[in-house]
N, C-alpha and C positions, 0 to 999 in steps of 0.2 A: 706369437706376440704375447708378451707377458708384462703384467703391470710392475711399475717400479717397486722396490722394495718398500715394506710398510715403513711409514714414517717420512719418505722422500716425497717431493713434489714434481710433477710433470712441468715441462716448460710452458706448455700451450695446453689450454682448456678450450673446447668449442662447445657453445651452449645453443641448444635448438628447442624452442617451444614448438609444440604441434598438436593438432586434433585431426583425427581421422585422415591420416596420410598413408594408408596401406599401399596404395598404388604407387606411390613415391618412394617408400622407405628402402626397398632393396637396392634401386639405382642411387639413391642418396648415399647409403652406406658405402657402396663401391666408390664412388667419386670422391668421398670425404676421405676414405682410408688412403686412396691413391694421392691425394693432395697433400696430406699432412705427414704419411708414413716416412718421407724423405727428410722431414725436418729434424733437426737435432734436438736433444734434451727431453724426448718423450712427449706424449699427449695423452689426453682424455677426451671422448665424446660424451657429452652429458644430453640427453633427451628429456624433455619435460612434457609429459603426457597430459594434456589438459582434458581429462575424461573422455577419451576416444571410445567410440563404440563400433569400430568397423574392422577390429583385428590388428590394427596397428601395433598395440602392446604385445600380442602374442609374437608378431614378427621380431619385435626388438628383444623380447624376453629369449626367443630361440637363438638369435645373433650374439646376446650376451653371454651364453653357455660356452661359446668358443673365443669370442673376441674379449679379451679382459681390459681392453681400453675403454669398454663401453659401459656406461651407467645409465639406467632409467628410473626417472623419478615420476611417480604417479601421484596426482593431486587428489584429493577426496571428494572433489565436485568439480565443475567447470568455473575457473576463476577468471580467465582471459589471458591474453598474450603477455601483457606487461608482468602481471604477477607471477605467471610461470617463468619468464625470464629472470625475474629477482630470485626466484627459487633455484635456479640453475646457478646464478651467479653466487649465491650463498653457499653452494657446494662445490664450486670451482677451486681448484688448488692452484691452477696454473700462475706462473709468473705473468703471462699474458693470457687474456680471455678473449676470444671472437664470439660475438653474438651474431645470429643469423636465423633466418627462416628456414623451414624444412620443405618447401615446395619446390627447390632448386631454381627458383627466379633468381635467387643470390648464388652466384656460381661458386662451388667450394675450391676451384682451380685459382680464385683470386687470394685465397688465405696466404699462400707464400708471399705474395706482394705485401699483404698487411704486414706480416711478420717482418719482412725486410725493412719496411718504413720504421717500425717499432725498434728495431735493432740500430736504426740510425738515429734515434733518441726521441722519436714521438711518443707520448702518453696515449693519445688517442688517434687512431687511424680510422676515420669515417669514410663511407662510400657514397658518392654523389652520382645519380642516375643521370646519364647523358640522353637516354632513350628508355622507353619503357614498353618493349615489344609484347604483342598479344594482348594489350589493354585497349579498350574503347577510347576514342579521341576525347569524347566528353569526360570520361573519368581521369584521364591524363591531364586535361585542362584544369578540372576542378581540384584535382590533388595539388598542382602546381600554385593555384589561387589559394588554397588552404594553407599551404607551407609558407606563402608570400605574407598573408594575414597574420599568422602566428608571429612571424619574425617582425612584422611592422609594430606589433604591440608588445613583445618581449623585452624584458630588461636585460636580456643576455642574447649574444649573436648565435642564434639558432640557424644553422646551414640550410639553404633552400635545396629541395630535391635530394635530401639525405635522409634516409631511413633507418632502420635499427641495426642494419648489418654494418658491424665495426669491430675493431680490435681496441681493447682498453688494457692499460698496464695494470700490475697489482694494486698499486696506490689508488688509482681510479677507481677500480671496482671497490676496494675498502671504503673509500670515502662514498661512494654510491650507496652502499649498503648501510651506511650510517644514517642516511635521510630517512626520516619516519613518515613521510607522506603515504597516505592510503590510496590514493588514486593517482599514480605516477604516470608522467609523460616522459619516458625514457630519453629520447633523444635531446629533449629541452634540460633533462637533469645532468645528462652527460655534459652538455655545453656549460651549464652552470658550475659544475665542479671544477673546470678550467684546466690547468696545466696545458702543455704543448700539444695541439691538435691540427692533424693535418688530413687533407682530402685524397681520395683515390677514386679517378672517375671510371665508371663502367657503364655497359648497356645491359639493363635488366632483361632477362630472357622471360619467355612465356612460361607458364606452368607445364611442368614435365608431364604430370596427369592429374586426374581429379578436377575438382572445381574450387574456386577461390571462396573463402570464408569471409571475405570482405566486399561482397556485391555493394554497388553504389547505392542501389534504391532498395534492394531487398534485406538490408542488414543495417543494424543501428551501430555497427563496430566503426565505421569511418567517420561518422558523425560525432559519436562519442570520443574518438580520439581527437577530432578537431577541437572539439569544445574543452576538452581537457588540456589540449595545447594553449587554446586561446585563453583560459582563465588561470594557467598554473604560474606564470611568471610576470604578470602585470595586472593593475587595476585599472588600466587606461580604458577598458570596454565600459567599465562603470562610469568613470569620469566623463566619458564622451557622451553619456546619457543627459547631462546637464546642458551642454550647448545644443544638443541635437533638439531637446524639449523646448528650450528657449526659442529656438529657430523656427520649429514647427508653429509655436504659439505666435511669434511675431509675424510670420507670413500670414496665418490666419486673421490676425488683427488688421493687418495692413490691407488685405483682399476685402475685408469686411468694410473698413473705412472707405476704400475705392468705391465699392458698390453703393454705399450710403450716400456719398457726395457726388456721384456721377448718374444722371438720369439715363443715359445711353447704357451704362453697365447695368444699372438697376432694371432696365427692361430686357437686356439679353440674359441675365442670370437673377432670378429671384433671390431675396436675402435668405429665404428658408433653405433653399439648395445650397447655398454657400455655407450657412452654419452647419447644415448637415454634413457636408463633406469635411469641415474643419474638425467636427467633433468625432468623425469617423477617423480621421488623421490621429487626433490626439489618443483616442482609444486604443488603436492599434500601436501606437508608440508606447503607451502605458503597458499594455500586454507584453511587448517585447522586453521592455525594461524589468518587469516582474520576472520574465523568463530568465533573463541574463542575472538578476539578483539571485534568483533560485539556484542558479548553477553554482555561484559563489558561496552560497549558504550551504549547498549540498556537499561541497568539497570541506567546508568547516566542519559539518555534522559528520562526516566520514572519519576525520581526524580526531574529533572530540570523543567519539565512541571507543576508541583506541583497540578495535578488534584487528586481530592478526591479518597480513594481507593475503595470506594463503595458508592451507592445510594440507600436508603430505600425507597420503594413504601409505605408500610403499616406495621402497628404493630396490632396484635390482642392481647387482653387479657392485655393491658397495661394502663388501666384507672388511676390507682394509682401507675404508675411504672415510676419514673423519670429515665433517662439514667444515666449510669455510666460515668466515665471520657471519654472524646472524644480525638481521636488521633489528634495531632497537624496538622494545615495546613499551609503548607510551603508557 
């Protein structure tokens, strides 16, 4: 296997963000190579290491010595999956770029199908999960509800049950890298960019090995992703606070009036208890409102500071690999 000559670009780039996947990497490399080696035009595999500490980097460094298609980008610290994905996209040279997870829940065998849809004229080929094997029913239900909540408030059509496993054409990747947001919600940003987008349905598989880095109750990652999606493409949650606050106030006033005017209700529910319940509802609503406003302000604060979204420590296997378009620095 040899890298295309200096100055040429492969037809396909595959970008994978990972953290502590030493148990998966050997099988992942084997299945990736088998899936893409038969495709025309050459390919590159870009692994972005989010500060792994389990030997994952050693495995990939060893593989890169003999596999010249392999590039390993290591971040200076832990930045997160979205930031790592953007770092990989910024160094991808392919005419088409596949973004996928490294835990083998996204099957590499689906890549030729994504490439085929791209060759038929699609700019984005996103995958939709018809089933999520190996995941608890509660997590599956909550994930589906979160997708639908994001879609309900978003100003763009964010597909339901579609994760980050997708193929993007070169022009989509270039437009995506121009966006300066410091807390990116990638699946929403890809939808916002537009162009022709088509789905491919598949059943998501259980993890090949290791444990999930997105446990529902033991990690903030799923909730952070949901909040990012909820606040990235609409101010509807903020606007909804006004009618919600007015509604709670109206119900409290109406109930207080009924108790004051009706002896029977006044005997069944003391006024002090009603007022206390109303005040508790209002205080809870105010705290929720402050939290939501804080989430929007936090996004603004991140953008105003203008810090880079990630910092790269090292790149292996990139002797003849000029980086692709860089995201703008505000």
